[in-house]
C-alpha positions, 0 to 999 in steps of 0.5 A, a space after each residue: 305157320 302153323 293151323 292147328 284144328 281143336 276137335 272138342 266134345 264138351 265144356 270142360 274141353 273148350 275152356 281148356 283148349 281156351 286157356 292153351 290157346 290165349 296163353 301167355 307163354 312159349 310155344 302159345 299158337 296164333 288164334 286167328 290160325 287156329 279152328 275149332 269143330 265143336 263136335 255137340 251131343 245130343 244132351 241139350 244143357 251140354 249143348 247149350 253150355 257149349 254155344 255161351 264157352 263158343 262166343 266167348 272163344 270166338 269173341 278172342 279170335 279162333 274160329 269157331 264151327 259147330 257141328 251135329 255129329 250125333 244128332 242124327 243117324 248120316 250126321 257123322 257123315 255131314 259132319 265130315 262133308 263140312 269140315 271140308 278138308 281141314 282134318 288134313 291140312 291142319 298143321 297141328 291136331 288138339 283133341 279132349 276124350 281119345 275115347 270119344 269113338 267121333 273122335 277115334 273116326 276123326 283121327 285118321 281124316 289127319 295126317 298132322 304129326 304134332 297132336 295136343 291133348 286138352 284135360 277133361 279129368 277124368 280120361 285123360 288120367 285113364 289115358 295115362 293107364 292106357 299109353 304105359 300099357 299098350 292097351 287099345 283106347 276104350 274106356 273103364 265099362 267097356 266089354 268085349 273086343 276093343 275097335 280097332 279105331 281103337 287099337 288104333 288111336 292107342 298107337 297114333 297117341 303113342 310118342 315118337 317115329 316123328 310124332 309128338 304129344 303135348 297134354 295141358 291141364 289149366 289145374 293148377 300144377 297139373 303136369 301129365 306124362 301119359 308116356 315115358 319113353 320117348 315122353 310126352 310134351 308136359 304141360 304144366 297148368 296155370 290155372 285159368 289165366 285167361 278167362 279170369 283175366 279176361 272174365 274177372 274173377 269167379 261170381 257165386 
């Protein structure tokens, strides 16, 4: 059975991951075979939000690990060591922000041909433009030459040669299609049905 590794860096990415993994649709993965690597940011509020959202994820079956990849200079090396063989043995890789330098450094560790991008707002829209133009994956405000990692990531995410890219958003009616030929597989947004079913309606 296919094993899935998800690399997430924000609460929005984790929420979309849960909807992708737990949604009632054809091709949904087995949550018990889905591991989530939460790559913690430096900002305290976002770290707290991620930990709270991760508790929801753990209650639904996926194994969740937290990696303080940015807190200290050796954080990246420690995180790679802690991840161990997971990136190399995963059949499917899920990422949220392909423009993230951390993600771009981790991608080469995984030979997975089945890639999923979970919606992270503007990053998802910008990915479409970059892949269509054949550009390295750098943020709009980037100045200077793109890194080798950014160029490599663009090639890695472009569907073709046995690579499959699915783009998922829990926003209703959203189906992003980054590359026209061969196309990525867009998954129409179901809304946050799984979260509402488990937590009840939102209250303010």
